[in-house]
N, C-alpha and C positions, 0 to 999 in steps of 0.2 A: 633480703627479698625472700630467700625460701621459706623462712618461718611465715611471712605473710600468706604464702601459698596454701602452707599447712593450716594456719588457722581459719582462712576461709573454706578449705576444703571439710575442714572438721565441723565449720559452721553449717556447712551445706548440709554433710551428712547427718550430724545432729536435727537439724530441722526436719528430715525427711522421716527420721525415726520418732521424734515427738510429733510429728503430723499423724504418723501410722498407729501410735497408740492412741491420741485422741478420737482418730476416727472409730477405732472399735469400742470408746466408751457411748458413742451417738448413733442415731440411724443414720445408714448411710444415705446421702442426700442423693436426689433423683439424676441419673445419668442424662441430661438434657443433650448435653453435646453429641450422645451417640445417634440421636435422633434428627438433628439440626441437618437441612439442605446441606451447609457446607461438607457435611460428613458423608454424604451419597456418592459414590464413585462410578465412573463412567470406562475407566482404563483399566483392561485386562479381563472385562467382561462385557458381553451382550445382553446379559438379563438386567431388565430395569430394577432400580429401587434397592440395589444392593450398598451396605454402608462398607466402610473400610475394612470393619471386625466382619462381616460376612463374606468376603471375598474368597475365593478358592487359592488367590493369588496376593504375595505380599504387597500392600498398593499405600505407601505415605500419601498422608492430604496436608498440603501447607497451605494456610489461607493466607489474602492479602495482610491481614492486620500484622501475622509473624513476619512477613517478609517485608513490610514497610517500617518495622522495627529494627531493621538490620544495618540502618545508617549508610547505607551503601546503594547509589543507581544501578549496582551491577545485579543481574540477577543471577549471574552465576556465582557470586560470593553469596549472595544472599542464602541460595540453596547450598552451598557449602557450609556455611554457618549452621544451617538447622539439620542437614542431612549427614549424618557421620560416613555413609556409602559414597558422597560426592565430593571428589578434590579438585580443588580450582586454585593451582599455584598461580605464582606470579612472574612470569618470564621476562626478561630484561635484557636490552643487547641482542635481541632476537630477530631482528627485521619487523616484518609485520607481523610475526607473533606477539611482539608486544602488543598488539591493537586488539586484536583478534584472540583472546585466550582459552584456549581449549580446556574442557571440564571431562572429568572421567566419572565413570561409575564402576564402582568395585574393583578398581585398578586396572579396568581394561582400555582400550583406545577410544578416543573420544568419538570416532565415527562408528563405535560399535554401540552406541546408545542410538535409539531414535528418538528425536523430538516431534511432537505434533502438537499444531495448534486448534484448540476446539476438536481434536480427536482426529485432524487430516495432518498427511504428511507434510511438515515443514521443509525448506529448503537449505542446503550446507552453503556454507561461506566461499565465497572462489577461493580464500587464501587456504593452500596448502602448507604444511608446517614442515619445512627442509631443513630446520637448524637443529640446535641441541636442546629444545624443549621437551616436557612432557606432551606426550603427543607426537613426535617427529613422525612425518610421514602420512599425517591424517589430515582429512578436510571435513569438516563437523561442522555443525550448526551451531551460530553464534548466538549463544543465550542471551549477550547484551543487547541485541537489537530489538528485544521488548522490552519495553519500561514496567518496571513494576505497577505504577499507578494504574496500567490498564488490565490488570489481572485479576481476578476472581480467587483463584487457588491455581497451585498446582500439584498435579498428582504423578508420583515417582512410583511407576512398576518396577520392584525390584524382581524381574526374572525374564528369562527369555521368552521373546513374544516375536520368532519371526514367522512362525505359523498363523499368527493372528493378523500381523500387521506388514510383514514383509521384511524387506532389506533392512539392516543395521539394526535390528531390534536384540542383539546377541547377549548386551549385559543388560538391557532393559528398555524400558520408554518413559519418556518425561512428556506429560499432557499439559501444556498450558491454557487453561480455561481463561477465557477474556470474561471480562467484568457485563454482566445483561441487566441491567438497571434501567426503568423507564421512567423513575422519578429518583430524586437524590441527588448528592454530590459532594463535593469534598476538594479540599486544595491543600498543598503540602509545600513549604520551604524549609530545606535543609542546609545548616551551614555547618563545616567542619576543617579540622588542619589537624596535621600530626605535629606531636610536642613531644619531643624523643632525645635520648641521648645514644648518639652512633658510636660505638667501641668497635672497632676493627682490628686485624693482624697487625698492623704498622700503627696505629693509634689508638694504644689500649686506656690513655686517659679520657679518650671521648670528644666528642665536638656536640653542640646543642644543633638540634634542626628544628624549625619551625617552618614545615613547608607543606606540598599538596593541600594549599586551602582549596576547599571544593564548596560549591554550591550548588542545590537543585531546585528549579519551582516545577511542581507537578498540579495538574488539577484534572477530576474527571468530572462529568454530567450525564445525567439520563434524563432521557426526553420520551414521552408517550407517544405512541403511533397507534394509528385505529384500531381497534378488534383485538385491545390489550398487548398491542405491540410495543416494541421496544429499540431505542437507539441510543446507545452509550458511546460517548466521546470522550477521548483521554489523551492528554499533551504533557511533555515533558522538556525542560530544559535544565540540561546538566553541564557544568564546566567545573574541570579539576585540572590545577596547577601540577606541574611535575615532582616527582623526589628523587632525591638524589643519596644512596647509601654506598657511594664507591669510597673504596681505599685509598691511601696515600698514594701516589705514582713514584717509584723509586728510581726513575731513570733521571741521569742529572738534569738533562735538559729541563724536566719538571719542576725543578728545586724544591722537592717535597711537598708537592701540593695535589689537591685531587684535581686530577685533569679528567675524569670520566663523568658522565652523569647516570648512574646505575640505579634505576628504579622505575617506578610508573611513568608513563609517557603524559604529558599535555593532552586534555581532552574535551572536545567540545562538541556536543552530542543534543539533536535536536528531534523529537518523535513526537508522531500524532498516531492514534489507532481510533477506530470505530468499530462498534458490533452491532449489530441489528438482527432483527425478528420480526415477522410481519405474519400474522395470520391469516389466511386469505378465505377461508371458509371454517367448518367445524372439524375437518379431518385433516386439511392441508395448510403448511405455511412455507413462507420463503426465509432464508436467512442469508446472511453474509458479513464479511468484516473486510476490512482495508485498512492496511498500515505502512508509513513510511519512516525511515530514519536515515539523518545524515550524520554521521561522525567523524568528525576531522581529529587526526590526531599527531602528536609528535614526540618522536621517540629518538634516542641517541642511539649511534655507531661507537666504535671505539675511539677514544682521540689519537691524532696524529700530532705529535710534536714536533717542535720547529724543524730537528734534523732529521724527521722522516724522509725516507727518499720518494715519498708520493706528495710530498709538499712543496709549494712553490714559495719561498722564502718572502721574494716581492710580495706577491698576494697575503700570506698569513705569516709575518714575521715570527709571532709568537705560537704558530702550530695552530691547529683547527680541531672543532669537535664536530664532524658530520651528524645533520641530523636526518632522519626518515620520516617523511610524513606520509599519513594515509589519508584518504578522501574516500569514505564508504556511502555508499549510497545502496538500502535495503528496502525493498518493497516486498508487501504479502496482501493478496486478494482471493476474496473466495466468494463463490455465490453458489445457492443450493436451494433444495425446497425436499420438504418430507411429509409425507402422509400416510394414509391405509388405502389399499386397493386389495379387495376380495379377501380380508385377513391377514394381510399381508402389511408390514411398516417399512415403507419405501423411505430410503434417504439418498439422493443424488446430489454429485457437488461437483464442480469446477472449483480449482485453485489454481495460483500463479504466484512465482513468488521468484525474485531476481535480487543478487549480490554482486555489486560492482564495487572492486579496490582500484582508487586509482594511487600511485605512487609517486611520490615527489622526493629529491633530494636537495636540503637548502645547506647553508655554511661549509659547503665542501667544493671540491676541485677535480678535474679531468686533468694529471699532470701531464699526461700526453701532449696537451695543447699549450702547454706553459703558462705564462701571464695572460695569454689572451682567451684562456678557459673560462666560461661561466662559472659562477660559484652556486647558482641553483638551475635545478633540472626537473625535467618533465620523465620519470622515470618507466612510463607505460601503465597500463591497465591489466588486470585479471576479470573476467564476468562468469558468473555462474547463474542460469535460469532453469527453471523447472515450473512445468506445466502437466496438470494431472485431472484425470476424468475418473470418478469413482461412482460406485452402485454398491450400498448395502441394502439388504433385506433382512428382515427379520419375522420370524411366525410361532407362535405357541404350538405345540404339539402335544396330541395326547398318545403317550406309547406305551405300549403295553398296561402295566397297573403300578406305573411309577406313581409315587405319592404327589407330585405336582407336574402339572404339563412341563415338556422340555422345550428349550428356545432352541430354533434351529435359525442361524444365520449364515448368510453365503451373501458371495457378491463378487464383483470383481475391479479391477484398475488398469488404466492408461496411463502410462507416463512419458512425458518427453522431455529430454534434459539437454543442455548446450552449455558450451564451454568456449570461452576468448580468451586469447592474451593480445594484447595490442604493444607495438611498441613505442618506445620513448623516444623522446627529441634523439636525434644523431650525435649531440654532445653527451650525452649521457651512458653511450655506450661506445662511440667511436676511438680509434685509435690516432691520435695526431701525428705519430711518426718521430718523434723525438726520443724513441727509446725508455721514456718511462712509462709508470703504471698507466692503462687504458682504463676509460669507463670512470663514472662517478665514484669517488671515495665514501664507501660506506653502504651502498646499494647501486652496482652497476645496472642501468636501464636494461628492459628488454630489448632485443634486436628484431630488425625484420625478419630475420632468420628462425627468431622466438616465436613470430605471432602463429596463433592457433586458431582454426574456426570448425569445433568438432559436435557432433551432437549425437543423441541414440535416442531408442526406444524401447520401451517393455511394455507386457500385459501379465495380468496375474488373476488367478482366480482363486476363492479359499471357499470353505464351508466349516461352521464350527456348530457344533450340537452338545447344549448343555443340559445335563440331564440331574434332575433331583430324583434318586432312584429310591429312596426310602425318606423318611422326614429327616434323617441324620445323615444319610450319605449320598453325595453328589460328586456327578465325574463330568468332566467338560474333554470334547474330543474336539480338534480342530486339523484341518489340514490346507496345503497352499502349494499353486504351482506357478512359478514365474518363468518367463522366456524375456531376454535380453537379447537386443539385435548385433550386440558386440560378444559377447562370450558363451553364449547357449543360457539353457534352462536348468532348473534346479527344483526340486520339490521339499519342502520341511512340514513336518507334523508336530503334536502336541497331544499329551494328556495328562489330565490334572482330577485330583480328587481330593476329597473335603470329606472327613468325618467328623460328627459333632458328639462326643459321647454324652456330654450333659448341655446345658443353656450356657455354661459358663466354659468350657472346654473344649476344643478341636483341634484335630491334627488334619495338616495338609500337605499336598506334596505334588509334584510335577516332574515331566522329562518329557525333553522335544530336542528336535534339530533345529539349527538355525543357520543363517547364512548372512552374507555381506557382501554385496556386488564391489567389484573394483569402481572406485568413483572415475570420472571425466578428469577429474584433476590430478587422479594418481596416475592415469593412461597417457595423459598428454602434456603435463606439466614439462618446461623446458626454460632454463634460464643458462645462458653462458656470460666468459669473461676471457680477456685476454691476459695473460701470463708470459713474460720474457724469459726463455731459458738458451742460456748462452747467445743472448741477442737476438735470437728467433722468436718472435710471438707464435704462440700456440694455443688454444682453448681449452679450457677446463670448465667444467660444470655439469648441471644437471639434463639427461637425455629422456626422452620415451623409451619406455620398454622393448618397443618394436622398431626403434629407431636403427638403421645401420650401425651408428656408433657402437649401441646397448648391444645389439644382436651378436656383434664379434665377441663381447666378453659374455654370452649365454643368454642374452634377455628374452623374454617371448611375451606372447599375450598373456595378460593378466585373467587370471580365474577367479571366482568367488571363494572367499572364505568360507570354511565350515564350521560348524559347532554342534557340539551336544551338551547338554544343557540336565540337571538335574537337582531338585531341590526337596527339602523337607523340613516343616515345622509345624509350630502349635501356636494356639491361639488362646489365652485364656482373659476373661474379665468377667469381674463380678462387683456390681456397686460403681465406686468410684475408682476403682483399680484396675487395668489393666494390660498385658503383656504379650508380644509376638517374638517369637525366636523362630529363624528360618536360617538354614544351613545349605549349601550350595557347592556346586564344583561344576567349572564351566572349561569344557576341554575346545579349541581351537584348533583345527590345521589349516594349514595353508597361508597364515596371516601374512598380508601386505606389508612389506617394509621398505624402505628407502635405503639400498646400499651402502655400503661405506663406499670413501672416495677410491677408485682403482687405479692408482698412477704407474706412468711407465717412465723409464729413463733411457735416454743411449749409453749413460756411461754408469748404470749401478750396477747389481748384482743379476744372476741368470734372470731370473722372474722379473725384476723392472727391467730387462732389454727385452723381455718375451711378450712382456704389456707395450710396451713402446712401439714393437714391431705390430702389435695387432692395431692400434691406435694412429700410427703414423698415416697412414693413406687418408686418415678425415683429418687430418690437420689438430689432433686433439691428444692431448698429454695426460689428462685423468679426466675420469668421468663416473659419474654414477648413474643409478636407475632403481625405479620400483621394481620388485620383484615380490612372488610368491615363495614360500618354502619355511617359514616360522612357525611353529606349533608350542602351544602353552597349556598348562593346566592351571586354573585357579579354583582355589577352594577358600571357603570363608562362612561366617556367620553373621547376621544381623540380630541384634537384642535390642526391643524396644519397650518401654516401660512406662507409664502414667499413672498420677493419681493426683486426685482433687480432693480438696479439704476444704470444707466451709467452715470457716470457724467464728461465727457469728461475728461479733463485734471487731473481733481482729482481722478480718475481711476473707476474701478468698485466696486460698494459695493452688497454683497448678503444678506440679513437679513432673520432669520429663526426664529421664536416663536413657540414653539412645548409644549404643557402640558398634562396632563394626569391626570382625576381623578379618584380614583379608589375604591370601598368599598366592603370588604366581611365580611356575616353574617353567622357564624355557624346557621344551624337551627336544627340540630340534631346530638345527638353522640351513639357510638353503645353500646349495652350492650348485657350479654349473659346469660340464665336463670342460665347456673350454678354458676355465681356471684350475680346476683339480688337475689336468695334466700338466700344469707347470712345476717347474722344480719345488718351489716352495708356495704353494697354492696360498693366493690374498682371501682374508677372511670377508664376507659379502656382508656379515652381521656380527661384529666385533664385539668384545668383553663391553666396552662402554654401553652400549645398547643392549646388550643381553641383561647387564645388571640394573639400567636403567627400567627395563620391562618388569623386573623381579625383585628390586629395593628402592624405585624412584617414587612412588607413592606409600604412604604411611600403612604397616601391615596392621596397627590397631589405632583405632579412632573413637573417642568417647564424648560426648557433650553432656554434662547435667544441668539444667535449667530450672529456676524458680521464678514462676511468674505469681506477682502478689498484686491484687485490687481490692481497695477498700474505698467505695464511694468515689469521689473525685481523685484519689491518689493511686497510683500504681507503679511499682516498679520489677524489674527483671534484673535477675544476677543468673549469668552464664558462665561455667568452667569448660573448659574443653580440652582435651587431651590429645596429643598427636606424638605417635611414635617414633623414632627417629628414622629418616631416610637416607639413603646413600649416595650422595655426589660421586660418581664413580670417575677416574680418571685415566689417560691409557696409559699411565705407568701406576700400578697396583699400589705401589709404595706411598702414592700421594693421595690415595682414596680419603675420604673423609665423610663425617656424618652431621648431618643438622641437629642432633641431639634428642632425647625426649622432653616435652615442652608442654607446661600447661598455660593456656591463656584464659585470663577471665575478663568478662565483658559485664559492666553495669549500667544500668539505665533507671532514672527516678520520672513520672510523670504527673502532670496535675493537668486535669478536664474541667472547664468552666463556660457552661453555656454553650458546649459545642466545641470549644476551642481547647486543644491541648498542647502543651507545652512541655518538651521532653528535653532533659539534657544526660547525656551519658559520656563514657570512656568503652572503647573497645582495645584491647590489650591493654587494661588498666594498671598493670604495672612493667609495663614497657620491655616486653620480653622479646628476645632476638633467637633465631637458629644459633648455632654455632658457627663461628668465624670461617671463612675460607682461609686456610693457611697460608703464609706469604709465599711458599716455594710453588704453589698452586697458582695464586694470584699474583703472577710473575709482575704484571705491568700495573697493576692496581684497581681495575675496574671493578671486578666481582668478589665482592667483600663477604659476601653471604649467597649460597647457592639458591638459583631461583625455582629449585624442587623444594623448597620448603613449604610445607603444605598451609601453614598460616602466613605466610607472607614473610618480608623482612625489612619492613617501614616502622615497627614500633609504634607507640601508643598513639590512639586518634581520639581527638576529643569532639565533639557535636553536638549541636542542639537542633531540635525540630520543633516548627510550629505549624500545625494543622488544624484544620476548621472542616466540620462535615454539617451537611444540612439536609 
């Protein structure tokens, strides 16, 4: 197997060398791509007409064609395949996080990247990640709520931009640009499945798996509106069957079978988007968009065998596997107008977004009600809404004797946010009183005492001045003031500069401060369940930081995270070759994290007894809460090289080599005076979570791709390298790594009269991360770490039929 990797890698490298040699012997082909509309960017700059190579900050432009060739309906996965600085792991057996997967940029938290839709702030998911996945403690934008078919391109700003865009833009900004066509259209049908051999720690011979069958039907159409206006409508339906990569369950009652379902959930998704623009005279126009997605998923919890204490054998004589269902409704609406007044360009918009997650539990039981318990439960809801009113004004200014007019931009934003938790049905959380485990197995429902209805508002003002001081030297200055009704105000600033030594070579750099406001989800999420200790029912769970339960442990009102960002890079392009190198350092103070479970006991050591005494008045034996106090330093470098070769009869070759090196160090962890005074203070942010921050995402990731087109034929070969990540355990002796891995993807295409047929394989050689050792995976479900940056499902075969008109 390794020899095949080496052969393909050598062939790819050889092709690049040959291409370079051939290019030197011929005239450089025109660099048409650098002037195409799709290369113009609007993210990270308020000066019109910039291309991605002219920007003062590093911006990746990923077009719809590249996204659609990734054989996945998941936008997050497609971006991760193409952008080395983005990581999109596949959590499993992590409740709702199985269905709302978080993405990270530069190894930082998912909610430290701001996501825009057409340049306007997108809304976060209602889900807050509270289990052991990458992104634990975050509530981030769900990238998979937008279908790839609705997008014209994605712009990824890899630089801190809170002074320009506000809260959350610490790692960078992802701007999702919708299609804006007034004619033409296209449709696509995708079909695929996993064809793999699963070898685990307890099954080294392996088993064949043909699962995860998926199909996606999508289409878009442009319509002409008066005065050169447009309306573009896009729709998608996608269905994916679950996968299972669990190991053999070693417990006697399992009789050496795989009792778990560890893998991707079943997903059924329907999405529609419309984007429109309508000029109303020579200077003013209206615009807006609307989108809706309903996504239903079904994921598995840990299996309960027949002899499990929470099983009722008369209901499940063979045991049972609880399933967690999510029914997600996501809305996006926007309406705006832009035009000119007295030399000022004005853009005013209203946007609204809402995300609702409705939990259910099936194939389960509430053992405390015995055989009379239902097996299907309504576990409650979480909902987050966001309304934004924004005003952006720009004007060219003649300042001093600068080479070109400066661009002055200023404006403001008002934002109102809401967050609700709704209780599930009484059987999902209730205690039947027979002394057995209470609540639906797999996911106890939200209780009436967990219900939340909170809101806040904020306002901001910003100014941005971009100055072309000389023909070669540019400086951009930005500042922003924001005030929140809950935690107070903050001011951020940014200075960025670029110097073009020649038409081909430029240096650029930036220094900025940033912040991320605590989300309503982090401030008010709460979930509790009942455990029995010495026959006495006590509550355990997650409590708001300002609740009496959290306060007695030292919880306080959450404050904003604050960052200092520094970057420096170079841009080189000549003829068909281009290279960008950007180094960065991001220091973040007071990161908001979910604490460890602080547990007390009336019969434990002195610390356990002291914690029990603190919590006992609230009827609680264990509690966790969100807290500020983690500080980190992240350093890294992004390198992207592209080369185009027009080889006449052999066709056109596009070579891309993109890599990211990223390293994070935790320099401080939180403490509270209430816990520090105990005989052995419990950790609020323990070793496993520290190491997840430092080594849970790859330090090195590189993607080399070759795209070939010759008339009706085309093909893409992509080789991705993933550095080993750590799967830390509470016992350091059981830590293990996913291993350094290379994954190859191959696709071939043929186009005839507007129709294109493509066939391909992702993970062509069926590569897996290192297996979870048997001592770690005691009961069998987790055969591979969900931290694996390329997943753990094996080889995926697919076909795609598309037609454009």
